[in-house]
C-alpha positions in Angstrom: 10.7 -11.3 31.0 8.8 -13.2 28.8 10.6 -15.1 25.5 8.8 -12.9 23.3 9.9 -9.4 25.4 13.4 -10.9 25.5 13.0 -11.1 21.2 12.2 -7.4 21.4 14.7 -6.2 23.2 17.6 -8.0 21.6 16.6 -6.7 18.2 16.2 -3.3 19.5 19.5 -3.6 21.3 20.9 -4.8 17.8 19.4 -2.2 15.9 20.9 0.2 18.8 24.3 -1.2 17.7 23.6 -0.8 14.3 22.8 2.7 14.3 25.8 3.1 16.1 28.0 2.0 13.4 25.7 4.4 11.1 26.9 7.3 13.4 30.8 6.0 13.1 30.7 5.5 9.6 28.5 9.6 8.9 31.7 10.8 10.7 34.1 9.3 8.5 32.1 10.6 5.6 31.7 14.0 6.8 35.7 14.2 8.3 37.2 15.9 5.1 40.7 15.1 6.2 39.8 11.1 5.2 41.3 10.1 2.0 38.6 8.9 -0.9 38.7 5.9 -0.5 37.9 5.5 3.4 34.8 8.0 2.7 34.3 6.0 0.0 34.4 2.7 2.1 32.6 4.5 5.0 29.2 5.2 2.1 29.2 2.1 1.4 29.4 0.4 4.8 26.9 3.1 5.7 24.3 2.3 3.1 24.5 -1.6 3.9 24.2 -0.6 8.0 21.3 1.1 7.3 19.5 -1.7 5.3 20.5 -3.6 8.2 19.1 -1.4 10.7 16.0 -1.1 8.4 15.6 -5.0 8.7 16.3 -5.1 12.4 13.2 -2.5 12.7 10.7 -4.1 10.5 11.4 -7.5 12.7 10.7 -5.4 15.8 7.8 -4.0 14.1 6.0 -7.6 14.0 7.5 -8.4 17.3 6.4 -5.6 19.3 2.6 -5.9 17.3 2.7 -9.6 18.9 3.9 -9.0 22.3 1.1 -9.7 25.0 1.8 -6.9 27.1 0.3 -3.9 26.2 2.9 -2.1 29.0 6.0 -3.3 27.5 4.6 -2.6 23.8 4.3 0.8 24.8 8.1 1.3 25.9 9.1 -0.8 22.9 7.5 1.2 20.6 8.7 4.5 22.2 12.2 2.8 21.4 11.5 2.0 18.4 10.0 5.6 17.4 13.5 6.8 18.9 15.8 4.9 16.6 13.1 5.5 13.6 13.6 9.0 14.0 17.5 9.0 14.3 17.8 6.7 11.3 15.3 8.9 9.3 17.4 11.8 9.9 20.3 9.9 8.6 19.3 7.7 6.0 16.9 9.4 4.2 19.3 11.5 2.1 21.5 8.1 1.5 18.3 6.6 0.5 17.1 9.0 -2.2 21.0 9.2 -3.6 20.6 5.8 -4.3 17.2 5.9 -5.4 18.5 9.1 -8.0 21.2 6.6 -9.4 18.4 4.2 -10.1 16.5 6.7 -11.8 19.3 7.7 -13.8 20.3 4.5 -14.6 16.9 3.3 -15.9 16.5 7.7 -17.9 20.3 6.2 -19.5 18.9 3.1 -20.3 15.2 4.5 -22.1 17.3 7.1 -23.8 19.6 5.0 -25.1 17.2 2.3 -26.6 19.7 -0.4 -25.5 17.9 -2.6 -23.0 20.2 -5.2 -20.9 17.9 -8.1 -20.4 17.5 -8.3 -16.5 18.4 -4.7 -15.8 14.4 -3.8 -15.7 14.1 -6.6 -12.5 17.3 -6.1 -11.2 15.9 -2.1 -11.2 12.8 -2.8 -9.6 14.1 -4.8 -6.6 16.7 -2.3 -5.6 14.1 0.6 -6.0 11.4 -2.0 -4.0 14.4 -2.1 -1.4 14.2 1.4 -0.6 10.5 2.0 -0.7 10.2 -1.1 2.1 12.9 0.5 4.2 11.0 4.1 4.3 7.5 2.3 4.9 9.5 0.5 7.7 10.6 4.2 9.2 7.5 5.6 8.8 8.7 7.9 6.1 6.0 8.4 3.4 4.1 10.7 5.3 7.4 13.1 6.0 8.8 13.0 2.5 9.3 16.4 0.6 7.6 17.5 -2.6 10.8 16.8 -4.7 11.6 13.3 -2.8 8.0 12.2 -3.4 8.3 13.1 -7.2 11.4 11.1 -7.3 9.9 8.2 -6.1 6.9 8.8 -8.6 9.0 9.0 -11.7 11.4 6.3 -10.8 8.3 3.9 -9.9 7.3 5.2 -13.8 10.8 4.6 -15.5 11.2 1.2 -14.1 7.5 -0.1 -15.4 8.4 1.8 -18.8 11.7 -0.8 -18.8 10.1 -3.7 -17.9 6.9 -2.9 -20.2 9.7 -2.6 -23.2 12.0 -5.5 -21.9 8.8 -7.6 -22.0 8.2 -6.8 -25.6 11.7 -7.5 -26.4 13.9 -11.2 -27.4 12.5 -14.0 -25.9 9.5 -12.2 -24.8 8.2 -11.1 -28.2 9.0 -14.6 -29.6 7.4 -16.3 -26.8 4.0 -13.9 -27.1 4.1 -14.5 -31.2 4.6 -18.4 -30.9 1.4 -18.5 -28.5 -1.0 -16.5 -31.3 -0.1 -18.7 -33.6 
């Protein structure tokens, strides 16, 4: 086994381990006997593990694409596709739950006309992270209509916040001083 093949194998093994963590956190979440704090902690751990898994899968995609052996690539792609499918089944709802919270926060700010400086960038970074994870999972061609609508609406709300933020405060003063 070449060094590149070992790296891919290690990455996919790590991804499989993280997937096991995700399954454990999901079991905790679905166990009604667990108290609220334990379930809340499991939910946060599940989200963190899902993001780590997406990062590992992104790395594996790169490593596999740069692997010289066609037969090895085919085996690793099959393993990765299995991991993607399992994560997609588990993680998509969590990603869209997080996206819904981002959209709600953006809507609240747009409706209140009170624009915290820097919030647009923070929401945009969180939104972009979700989009990257969905791309890594190959989820865009599997999205339901309501999920596609949420992606589009959230993106539009964030773009609106960015435009507003650029016209406020220091940014407005900078623009005016450049005109003078």
